[in-house]
ZANU-363944 format. One line per 5 residues: number of its first residue (from 0); for each residue x, y, z of N, C-alpha, C, CB. Coordinates in Angstrom, 2 decimals. Glycine has a CB too. Layout:
// ZANU-363944
NUM) X/Y/Z/X/Y/Z/X/Y/Z/X/Y/Z | ...
END
This chain:
// ZANU-363944
0) -3.09/-20.62/25.66/-3.47/-19.39/25.04/-3.78/-19.65/23.56/-2.36/-18.32/25.21 | -4.98/-19.28/23.14/-5.40/-19.52/21.77/-5.00/-18.35/20.87/-6.92/-19.75/21.70 | -4.60/-18.67/19.67/-4.27/-17.64/18.69/-5.52/-17.37/17.85/-3.06/-18.07/17.78 | -5.84/-16.12/17.67/-7.01/-15.74/16.88/-6.51/-15.07/15.60/-7.97/-14.80/17.68 | -6.97/-15.58/14.48/-6.58/-14.99/13.19/-7.41/-13.73/12.95/-6.77/-16.01/12.02
5) -6.73/-12.71/12.50/-7.43/-11.47/12.16/-7.74/-11.45/10.67/-6.58/-10.23/12.56 | -8.95/-11.02/10.34/-9.29/-10.83/8.94/-8.77/-9.46/8.52/-10.83/-10.95/8.70 | -7.95/-9.45/7.52/-7.45/-8.18/7.02/-7.91/-8.00/5.59/-5.90/-8.10/7.11 | -8.66/-6.96/5.35/-9.15/-6.67/4.01/-8.16/-5.77/3.29/-10.56/-6.01/4.05 | -7.94/-6.09/2.06/-7.07/-5.25/1.23/-7.98/-4.45/0.31/-6.02/-6.12/0.42
10) -7.88/-3.13/0.40/-8.72/-2.25/-0.40/-8.21/-2.22/-1.84/-8.75/-0.82/0.19 | -9.11/-2.38/-2.79/-8.74/-2.33/-4.19/-8.57/-0.86/-4.59/-9.81/-3.04/-5.09 | -7.40/-0.54/-5.09/-7.11/0.82/-5.55/-6.62/0.74/-6.99/-6.07/1.53/-4.63 | -7.25/1.51/-7.85/-6.82/1.56/-9.25/-5.96/2.81/-9.41/-8.05/1.58/-10.25 | -4.68/2.61/-9.66/-3.75/3.74/-9.80/-3.26/3.84/-11.23/-2.55/3.58/-8.83
15) -3.26/5.08/-11.73/-2.74/5.38/-13.06/-1.74/6.49/-12.87/-3.88/5.78/-14.08 | -0.58/6.37/-13.51/0.42/7.41/-13.31/1.29/7.62/-14.55/1.29/7.08/-12.13 | 1.88/8.80/-14.58/2.91/9.12/-15.57/4.03/9.84/-14.82/2.34/10.01/-16.76 | 4.90/10.53/-15.51/6.05/11.16/-14.84/5.69/12.35/-13.97/7.05/11.60/-15.87 | 4.51/12.95/-14.15/4.17/14.14/-13.35/3.06/13.96/-12.33/3.79/15.23/-14.27
20) 2.23/12.91/-12.49/1.08/12.76/-11.60/0.69/11.29/-11.42/-0.11/13.56/-12.14 | 0.11/11.00/-10.26/-0.46/9.68/-9.99/-1.90/9.90/-9.52/0.38/8.88/-8.90 | -2.85/9.26/-10.19/-4.26/9.36/-9.83/-4.70/8.00/-9.32/-5.14/9.84/-11.04 | -5.18/7.96/-8.08/-5.64/6.71/-7.48/-7.14/6.80/-7.24/-4.88/6.42/-6.15 | -7.83/5.72/-7.57/-9.28/5.65/-7.40/-9.62/4.41/-6.59/-10.01/5.64/-8.79
25) -10.49/4.60/-5.59/-11.00/3.47/-4.80/-12.42/3.20/-5.32/-10.98/3.78/-3.22 | -12.55/2.20/-6.21/-13.86/1.95/-6.84/-15.00/1.71/-5.85/-13.75/0.75/-7.75 | -14.72/1.08/-4.73/-15.78/0.78/-3.75/-16.38/2.06/-3.16/-15.22/-0.10/-2.61 | -15.61/3.13/-3.10/-16.09/4.39/-2.54/-16.89/5.21/-3.56/-14.92/5.21/-2.02 | -16.61/5.01/-4.85/-17.23/5.82/-5.90/-18.70/5.45/-6.07/-16.49/5.64/-7.25
30) -19.57/6.48/-5.96/-21.01/6.26/-6.13/-21.49/6.60/-7.53/-21.79/7.09/-5.11 | -20.56/7.04/-8.39/-20.92/7.35/-9.77/-21.64/8.67/-9.94/-21.77/6.27/-10.31 | -21.37/9.64/-9.09/-22.06/10.93/-9.17/-21.57/11.80/-10.33/-21.87/11.69/-7.86 | -20.40/11.50/-10.86/-19.79/12.19/-12.00/-19.34/13.62/-11.72/-20.76/12.20/-13.12 | -19.32/14.04/-10.48/-18.86/15.40/-10.16/-17.43/15.60/-10.63/-18.97/15.67/-8.65
35) -16.57/14.64/-10.37/-15.16/14.76/-10.75/-15.01/14.82/-12.27/-14.35/13.58/-10.20 | -15.80/14.04/-12.98/-15.73/14.01/-14.44/-16.16/15.36/-15.02/-16.63/12.88/-15.01 | -17.23/15.92/-14.47/-17.75/17.20/-14.96/-16.83/18.36/-14.63/-19.13/17.46/-14.38 | -16.13/18.29/-13.49/-15.25/19.38/-13.07/-13.88/19.36/-13.73/-15.08/19.34/-11.59 | -13.46/18.24/-14.27/-12.13/18.13/-14.85/-12.04/18.99/-16.11/-11.78/16.66/-15.17
40) -11.20/20.04/-16.09/-11.13/20.96/-17.22/-10.48/20.36/-18.47/-10.39/22.20/-16.82 | -9.73/19.28/-18.30/-9.02/18.70/-19.44/-9.52/17.31/-19.82/-7.55/18.63/-19.14 | -10.64/16.90/-19.27/-11.29/15.62/-19.60/-10.38/14.42/-19.39/-11.76/15.65/-21.04 | -9.71/14.40/-18.24/-8.84/13.28/-17.89/-9.67/12.07/-17.45/-7.86/13.68/-16.77 | -10.81/12.35/-16.85/-11.64/11.29/-16.25/-12.87/10.99/-17.10/-12.08/11.69/-14.85
45) -13.36/9.76/-16.95/-14.59/9.34/-17.60/-15.29/8.34/-16.71/-14.30/8.75/-18.99 | -16.46/7.90/-17.13/-17.22/6.92/-16.36/-17.28/5.60/-17.11/-18.64/7.44/-16.07 | -17.18/4.51/-16.34/-17.31/3.17/-16.90/-18.02/2.31/-15.87/-15.91/2.56/-17.29 | -19.17/1.78/-16.23/-19.95/0.94/-15.30/-20.24/1.68/-13.99/-19.20/-0.37/-15.01 | -20.62/2.95/-14.08/-20.98/3.79/-12.93/-19.83/4.04/-11.96/-22.11/3.16/-12.20
50) -18.60/3.93/-12.45/-17.42/4.20/-11.64/-16.46/5.06/-12.44/-16.72/2.87/-11.19 | -15.82/6.00/-11.76/-14.87/6.90/-12.44/-13.63/6.12/-12.88/-14.47/8.08/-11.50 | -13.12/6.48/-14.05/-11.91/5.87/-14.60/-11.02/6.99/-15.17/-12.27/4.81/-15.71 | -9.73/6.74/-15.18/-8.80/7.66/-15.83/-8.77/7.30/-17.31/-7.36/7.59/-15.18 | -9.11/8.28/-18.16/-9.12/8.03/-19.60/-7.85/8.52/-20.30/-10.32/8.68/-20.23
55) -7.33/9.66/-19.86/-6.12/10.20/-20.50/-5.29/10.97/-19.47/-6.48/11.12/-21.70 | -4.44/10.26/-18.75/-3.66/10.87/-17.67/-2.69/11.94/-18.18/-2.88/9.80/-16.93 | -2.27/11.83/-19.43/-1.31/12.80/-19.97/-1.90/14.20/-20.11/-0.82/12.32/-21.32 | -3.22/14.32/-20.08/-3.87/15.64/-20.13/-3.99/16.29/-18.76/-5.25/15.51/-20.75 | -3.68/15.56/-17.68/-3.86/16.07/-16.32/-2.94/17.24/-16.02/-3.62/14.95/-15.30
60) -3.50/18.32/-15.51/-2.73/19.52/-15.14/-2.52/19.58/-13.63/-3.45/20.79/-15.63 | -2.92/18.56/-12.91/-2.80/18.45/-11.46/-3.51/19.62/-10.76/-1.31/18.40/-11.06 | -4.68/20.00/-11.27/-5.46/21.07/-10.64/-6.15/20.56/-9.36/-6.52/21.63/-11.63 | -6.32/19.25/-9.26/-6.88/18.57/-8.10/-8.36/18.87/-7.85/-6.10/18.94/-6.90 | -9.06/19.44/-8.82/-10.48/19.73/-8.67/-11.27/18.44/-8.40/-11.03/20.44/-9.92
65) -10.87/17.35/-9.04/-11.58/16.08/-8.87/-11.48/15.59/-7.43/-11.03/15.02/-9.83 | -10.28/15.63/-6.87/-10.08/15.18/-5.50/-10.79/16.08/-4.50/-8.58/15.11/-5.18 | -10.69/17.38/-4.71/-11.27/18.34/-3.76/-12.79/18.28/-3.72/-10.83/19.74/-4.12 | -13.42/17.95/-4.84/-14.88/17.96/-4.90/-15.53/16.60/-4.75/-15.31/18.57/-6.18 | -14.75/15.52/-4.69/-15.33/14.19/-4.56/-15.99/14.05/-3.18/-14.25/13.09/-4.77
70) -17.31/13.86/-3.14/-17.99/13.76/-1.85/-17.72/12.43/-1.13/-19.48/13.93/-2.05 | -17.16/11.47/-1.85/-16.97/10.14/-1.28/-15.50/9.80/-1.02/-17.55/9.11/-2.21 | -14.61/10.75/-1.24/-13.16/10.53/-1.03/-12.67/9.30/-1.80/-12.85/10.36/0.49 | -13.14/9.19/-3.05/-12.81/8.02/-3.86/-11.63/8.26/-4.79/-14.01/7.62/-4.68 | -11.18/9.51/-4.92/-10.12/9.82/-5.87/-9.03/10.65/-5.19/-10.68/10.57/-7.10
75) -7.79/10.31/-5.49/-6.63/11.00/-4.92/-5.64/11.35/-6.01/-5.96/10.13/-3.83 | -5.17/12.58/-5.99/-4.21/13.04/-6.99/-2.91/13.37/-6.26/-4.76/14.30/-7.79 | -1.83/12.81/-6.77/-0.52/13.03/-6.15/0.42/13.60/-7.21/0.06/11.69/-5.54 | 0.86/14.83/-6.99/1.80/15.45/-7.91/3.20/14.91/-7.64/1.76/17.01/-7.78 | 3.86/14.51/-8.70/5.23/14.02/-8.55/6.21/15.15/-8.76/5.52/12.87/-9.54
80) 7.40/15.02/-8.19/8.40/16.07/-8.32/9.17/15.95/-9.60/9.34/16.07/-7.16
END
């Protein structure tokens, strides 16, 4: 019986967090549409090399507008307790 090795890809996730929120971005999914950046009422997000980046996590109010409107499911917001 032959053993076959499985290729397992590890998805690159850029996570930024503080005591109240964790914002995770999957750069490969982001198409650079800037919808999340434009919708963020407190300017937490910005663009760098056509990919969304967290610029100031301490301003995040956890409104989740960025996650809800991302057409590519590239951003996730997790409220901490």
